[in-house]
Every structure is written in C-alpha cells, then in structure tokens.
C-alpha positions as CSV (number, residue, x, y, z in Angstrom):
1,X,20.8,4.8,14.5
2,X,21.4,6.8,11.4
3,X,21.4,3.7,9.2
4,X,18.0,2.7,10.6
5,X,16.5,6.1,9.9
6,X,17.8,6.0,6.3
7,X,16.3,2.5,5.7
8,X,13.0,3.6,7.2
9,X,12.7,6.7,5.1
10,X,13.8,5.0,1.9
11,X,11.4,2.1,2.3
12,X,8.5,4.3,3.5
13,X,9.2,6.8,0.7
14,X,9.2,4.1,-2.0
15,X,6.0,2.6,-0.6
16,X,4.5,6.1,-0.6
17,X,5.4,6.5,-4.2
18,X,3.8,3.2,-5.1
19,X,0.6,4.0,-3.2
20,X,0.3,7.5,-4.6
21,X,0.8,6.2,-8.2
22,X,-1.8,3.6,-7.5
23,X,-4.3,6.0,-6.0
24,X,-3.6,8.4,-8.8
25,X,-4.6,5.8,-11.3
26,X,-7.8,5.1,-9.3
27,X,-8.7,8.8,-9.5
28,X,-7.4,9.9,-12.9
29,X,-7.6,6.7,-15.0
30,X,-10.8,5.3,-13.6
31,X,-12.0,3.6,-16.8
32,X,-9.0,1.4,-17.0
33,X,-9.0,0.6,-13.4
34,X,-12.8,-0.2,-13.6
35,X,-11.9,-2.8,-16.3
36,X,-9.3,-4.4,-14.0
37,X,-11.7,-4.5,-11.1
38,X,-14.3,-6.2,-13.3
39,X,-11.8,-8.8,-14.4
40,X,-11.2,-9.5,-10.7
41,X,-14.9,-9.7,-10.1
42,X,-14.8,-6.7,-7.8
43,X,-17.5,-4.0,-7.8
44,X,-16.4,-0.8,-9.5
45,X,-18.0,1.5,-6.9
46,X,-15.2,0.7,-4.4
47,X,-12.5,2.3,-6.6
48,X,-12.8,5.8,-5.2
49,X,-13.1,4.8,-1.6
50,X,-10.1,2.5,-2.0
51,X,-8.1,5.3,-3.4
52,X,-9.0,7.6,-0.6
53,X,-8.2,4.8,1.9
54,X,-4.7,4.5,0.4
55,X,-4.0,8.2,0.7
56,X,-5.3,8.3,4.3
57,X,-3.2,5.2,5.2
58,X,-0.1,7.1,3.9
59,X,-1.0,10.1,6.1
60,X,-1.3,7.8,9.1
61,X,2.1,6.2,8.3
62,X,3.9,9.5,8.1
63,X,2.1,11.7,10.6
64,X,0.9,9.3,13.4
65,X,4.1,7.4,13.9
66,X,4.1,5.2,17.0
67,X,0.4,5.7,17.6
68,X,-2.7,3.5,17.4
69,X,-3.8,4.8,14.0
70,X,-0.3,4.1,12.5
71,X,-0.6,0.4,13.5
72,X,-4.0,0.2,11.8
73,X,-2.6,1.7,8.7
74,X,0.2,-0.9,8.6
75,X,-2.3,-3.6,9.2
76,X,-4.6,-2.3,6.5
77,X,-1.8,-2.1,3.9
78,X,-0.6,-5.6,4.9
79,X,-4.0,-7.1,4.2
80,X,-4.5,-5.1,1.0
81,X,-1.1,-6.4,-0.3
82,X,-1.9,-10.0,0.6
83,X,-5.2,-9.8,-1.1
84,X,-3.8,-8.0,-4.1
85,X,-1.1,-10.7,-4.5
86,X,-3.7,-13.6,-4.4
87,X,-6.1,-11.7,-6.7
88,X,-3.5,-11.3,-9.4
89,X,-2.2,-14.9,-8.8
90,X,-5.7,-16.4,-9.0
91,X,-6.6,-14.7,-12.3
92,X,-3.2,-15.5,-13.7
93,X,-2.3,-12.1,-15.1
94,X,1.3,-12.2,-13.8
95,X,1.0,-8.8,-12.1
96,X,1.5,-10.1,-8.5
97,X,5.1,-8.8,-8.4
98,X,4.0,-5.3,-7.5
99,X,2.2,-6.6,-4.5
100,X,5.2,-8.5,-3.4
101,X,7.5,-5.5,-3.7
102,X,4.9,-3.4,-1.8
103,X,4.8,-6.1,0.9
104,X,8.6,-6.1,1.3
105,X,8.7,-2.3,1.5
106,X,5.9,-2.3,4.1
107,X,7.5,-4.9,6.3
108,X,10.9,-3.1,6.1
109,X,9.2,0.2,6.9
110,X,7.4,-1.3,9.9
111,X,10.4,-3.0,11.3
112,X,12.6,0.1,11.1
113,X,9.9,2.4,12.4
114,X,10.0,0.3,15.5
115,X,13.8,0.5,15.7
116,X,13.9,4.3,15.4
117,X,10.9,4.9,17.7
118,X,11.7,2.4,20.4
C-alpha cells in the first residue's frame, strides 16, 4: 500500500509541476505562447482560459479525489495531451515528447489513485 501511495504522489506531483509550468508560461509569457498557438492555427484568445482550466484541473486532481469532478479532470487532461501530441506531430516541430511524458504521468496517476482509494 505504501508503494502505491508513493507512486501516486510522485507521478501526480510531476504532472502538477508540468502543468503549473505550462500554465505559468500561458500567463507570464503570453507573447511567445501566442506565436506557438498561431503556428498551430489556434486562436490566441483561448490561451488564458486554457491556462485557468489547467490550474482548475490540478485542483480537482488533488482535492476531489475519488469524486465525479476528479474523473472529469483526468478525462480533460487525457484529451488535452492526446490533442497536444498530434498537434505537435502534425506541424513537425518535434515537441511531442512533453505530451507523451505528461500522458504517461497522467495514466500512472490515475491507475494508482484507484489502487489507493479502492
């Protein structure tokens, strides 16, 4: 049981760091992020709402464990990482590794959250 908790906290902690760094870039380095969004063909007006959604998703992962909102947060991150992977892959910038790492951390966090809650 202790091993499962350690794996959950390490994977969720690393995922949290990745998402906070990402959201921080959205808020504090908006000009650079806007250039990236334009390269993807995304509208730049979604940068701030997306950053807020990432932070709210992290709150749901940590504070609503085992509840309905927590499941939606995992699902939201899952789709965000899938879409991020393919967006980077399709424009060929070679930056899809971050999305893969985030996906592995997310899946690990989800599996071990079920093991320690259930």
